[in-house]
N, C-alpha and C positions, 0 to 999 in steps of 0.2 A: 551588696545583695540585696535583691529586690524579692518581697514574698509574692507568689503567683497563686492565684486561686481559680479554680475551674468549677463551674456550676452546671447543672442538669445533665444533658447528654454529653456534653465536653467531658465531664468528670467522668462519665461511665466510660466513654471510648479511652479516656486515657489512662484510667486505672488509679488514677490519684486525685486528691481535692486540693491539696496546699502543698507548696515546696518552695525551697529557696532557690534563686537563679541568680548567676552574676552577668549582667547584660548592662550595656549603657543606654540604651533605648528601647522603646517599645518594639520598633522595628528588628532590632537586634535581638531581642528575647524571642519575638514571632520566629524569627530565621532559625534560632536555636532549637526551639519547640520542634519545627517542621523537620530539622536535621535528624532529630532524636527518633520523631514519628510521624512519617507522612500523612498518614490517617489523620492525626490530630491537626496537623498542619493545613490541610484540607478543610478541615472542620472550622479551624479557626478563620480562615478566608470565605467562608461561606456568607452570603447576604444575610444581613439581619442580626450577626455576631457584633455585640457591642463590647467594647473595652472601658473599663473604670480605672482611673489613675487616682490613688487615694481617696476613693469613694465617689468620684465626679466623672461623669460620661465624657471622654475626649475622642476625636476624631485625628487621623493622621499621626505622625511620628512625634514622640516626646522624649526627652531625655530621661532617665530614670536616676533619682538620687539614692543614697545608701538609705535602706530602710522603707522605701517605696512599695505601696500595694498595689497590683497590677490584679484586676478581675476581669476574666473572659466570661461573657454572659451570652448565653443561647438565644436565639430569637424567640421574642415574646408572642404568646397568642392571648386572646381574650375576646369577650364579648360584650 
């Protein structure tokens, strides 16, 4: 099981901040979340959303080990 964290508007949209999910990879995790909530799936696929695996930003698919932490980070803005 992986711990999934959502931040900012992603958390607000889903109605939860943290939960445990059984998925073998980031791609499988995203597909599972999308199947459960299509609006959340669209938001996770939006430009600028980043994924952190065990507190390191990653791109593309990665396998998830037991106890992995996956955080979905909304687009950042600043000046």
